[in-house]
Every structure is written in structure tokens, then in C-alpha cells.
C-alpha positions in Angstrom: -1.9 -12.6 10.0 -1.7 -9.8 7.5 0.0 -11.2 4.4 1.8 -7.9 3.8 4.2 -8.8 6.5 5.4 -11.7 4.5 6.2 -9.6 1.4 9.8 -8.5 0.4 9.8 -4.9 -0.5 12.5 -2.6 -1.8 12.8 1.1 -2.0 12.0 1.2 -5.7 8.6 -0.3 -5.3 9.4 -4.0 -6.1 7.3 -6.4 -4.3 8.1 -10.2 -4.0 5.7 -12.6 -2.5 7.8 -15.5 -1.3 4.8 -17.8 -0.8 3.6 -17.7 -4.2 6.8 -16.6 -6.2 4.9 -13.6 -7.7 6.3 -10.2 -8.1 4.7 -6.8 -8.5 5.7 -3.2 -8.8 4.2 -0.2 -7.4 5.0 3.6 -7.5 6.3 5.6 -4.6 2.7 6.4 -3.4 1.8 2.7 -3.5 4.9 1.8 -1.5 4.1 4.6 1.0 0.6 3.1 1.4 1.8 -0.5 1.7 4.2 0.4 4.4 1.6 2.1 6.4 -0.9 -0.8 5.8 2.0 -3.0 7.2 1.7 -1.0 10.4 -2.1 -1.6 10.5 -3.0 2.0 9.6 -6.6 2.6 8.6 -7.6 4.3 5.3 -8.3 7.5 7.3 -4.9 7.4 8.9 -3.1 6.7 5.6 -5.1 9.7 3.9 -3.9 11.9 6.8 -0.3 10.7 6.5 -0.4 11.3 2.8 -1.7 14.9 3.4 1.3 15.4 5.7 3.9 13.9 3.3 2.8 15.5 0.0 1.1 18.8 -0.7 -2.2 19.3 -2.7 -3.7 15.9 -2.1 -7.2 15.6 -3.8 -10.2 15.2 -1.6 -10.7 11.7 -3.2 -7.5 10.4 -1.7 -9.4 8.2 0.9 -11.6 6.6 -1.9 -8.4 6.0 -3.9 -6.7 4.3 -0.9 -9.7 2.1 -0.6 -9.5 1.3 -4.2 -5.8 0.4 -3.9 -6.6 -1.8 -1.0 -9.1 -3.8 -3.1 -6.5 -4.2 -5.8 -4.1 -5.6 -3.2 -6.9 -8.1 -2.0 -7.5 -9.0 -5.7 -3.9 -10.0 -6.0 -4.0 -11.8 -2.7 -1.6 -9.5 -0.9 -4.0 -8.6 1.8 
């Protein structure tokens, strides 16, 4: 099961992992990405959603999403 479904999130980017007691914060973009990951979206789908939500997204956005996912894995959130 995807560990993201176990997390408590609020609209300000506060993340609480009830299984470990750890808490994290992310900015609005990070929260947007996490919510899409919870819907099992791929990096390509997330990049497309970011392009639809925000204007002037850099070409490197998919690489940045993959890097963000790697960070989530480092913190055992994925």
C-alpha cells in the first residue's frame, strides 16, 4: 500500500506521519504533487497537471517531480 494514504495533510503543507510520529512541511507545489501521488498519478501526469494549474512551468518540471519523489522515498513517505 502507498504510504502516502496514511499521512495526515493540511492545506498549509503540514504533513504528519502517524506511524512514525514524524512531521514535515512542504510548499503549495509539494502539496499539489503529493495529492496527485495519492491518486496514483505518474510523474508525466503530474507534470501535465502542473502545466494546467500554473503558467510558465519550466521544461525540467518532470525531472523536478522525480527528484521530489526521491526525497519522499528518502523520508520513507513513499
